[in-house]
C-alpha positions as CSV (number, residue, x, y, z in Angstrom):
1,M,42.0,-107.9,-54.6
2,I,38.5,-109.4,-54.8
3,K,38.6,-113.2,-54.7
4,R,36.0,-115.2,-56.6
5,T,36.1,-117.8,-53.8
6,D,35.1,-115.2,-51.2
7,I,32.3,-113.9,-53.4
8,G,31.0,-117.4,-53.9
9,M,31.2,-118.2,-50.2
10,R,29.1,-115.1,-49.4
11,I,26.5,-115.9,-52.0
12,R,26.2,-119.5,-50.7
13,K,26.0,-118.3,-47.1
14,C,23.2,-115.9,-48.0
15,R,21.4,-118.5,-50.1
16,E,21.5,-121.0,-47.2
17,C,20.3,-118.3,-44.8
18,H,17.2,-117.8,-47.0
19,K,16.8,-121.5,-47.3
20,Y,16.9,-121.3,-51.1
21,T,18.0,-124.2,-53.2
22,R,20.5,-123.5,-56.0
23,E,17.7,-123.9,-58.4
24,Q,15.4,-121.4,-56.6
25,L,18.1,-118.7,-56.4
26,A,19.2,-119.4,-60.0
27,E,15.7,-118.8,-61.2
28,L,15.4,-115.6,-59.2
29,A,18.7,-114.3,-60.6
30,D,17.9,-115.5,-64.1
31,I,21.0,-117.8,-64.3
32,S,21.4,-121.5,-64.5
33,P,21.9,-123.7,-61.4
34,V,25.1,-125.1,-62.9
35,F,26.5,-121.5,-63.4
36,L,25.5,-120.6,-59.8
37,Q,27.3,-123.7,-58.5
38,A,30.4,-122.7,-60.4
39,V,30.1,-119.1,-58.9
40,E,29.7,-120.5,-55.4
41,H,32.8,-122.6,-55.8
42,G,34.8,-119.6,-57.2
43,K,35.2,-121.2,-60.6
44,K,33.3,-118.5,-62.5
45,G,33.0,-114.8,-62.2
46,I,29.8,-112.8,-62.5
47,S,28.7,-109.8,-64.5
48,I,27.5,-106.6,-62.9
49,N,23.9,-107.5,-64.0
50,T,24.2,-110.9,-62.4
51,L,25.7,-109.3,-59.2
52,A,22.7,-107.0,-59.0
53,M,20.2,-109.8,-59.6
54,L,21.8,-112.0,-56.9
55,A,22.0,-109.1,-54.4
56,T,18.3,-108.3,-55.0
57,A,17.2,-111.9,-54.6
58,L,19.3,-112.3,-51.5
59,Q,18.3,-108.9,-50.0
60,V,21.9,-107.8,-49.5
61,S,24.0,-105.1,-51.0
62,T,26.4,-105.6,-53.8
63,D,29.1,-104.3,-51.5
64,Y,28.4,-107.2,-49.1
65,I,28.7,-109.8,-51.9
66,L,31.9,-108.2,-53.3
67,F,33.7,-107.1,-50.2
68,G,31.9,-108.7,-47.2
69,F,30.9,-105.3,-45.7
70,N,28.3,-105.7,-43.0
71,E,25.7,-103.1,-43.9
72,N,24.7,-102.5,-40.3
73,I,28.2,-101.7,-39.1
74,Y,28.7,-99.4,-42.1
75,K,25.5,-97.5,-41.4
76,D,26.5,-97.3,-37.7
77,K,29.9,-95.8,-38.7
78,L,28.2,-93.3,-41.0
79,S,25.8,-92.3,-38.2
80,L,28.6,-91.8,-35.7
81,K,30.6,-89.8,-38.3
82,N,27.6,-87.5,-39.0
83,V,27.0,-87.0,-35.3
84,S,30.6,-86.0,-34.6
85,Q,30.6,-83.7,-37.7
86,N,27.5,-81.9,-36.3
87,G,29.2,-81.4,-33.0
88,N,26.9,-83.8,-31.2
89,S,29.5,-86.1,-29.9
């Protein structure tokens, strides 16, 4: 099950890594700072459109925001899978 609190925590972590204020990220994602604060605290959910806008602004995948998947690890696993399928293990 996807928890809103986990989604909010990942959004906040990414926002802080980019050194964005809530106001700056909210503007980039076309949402209000009050709504963003509620999302970060797990009090509100987000639409698919808002998810996409936040992911774009934060330069992360929607999978990361939703599930916490590390893109680099996922890409590495795919690369290893492709190598083993091609017989180049």
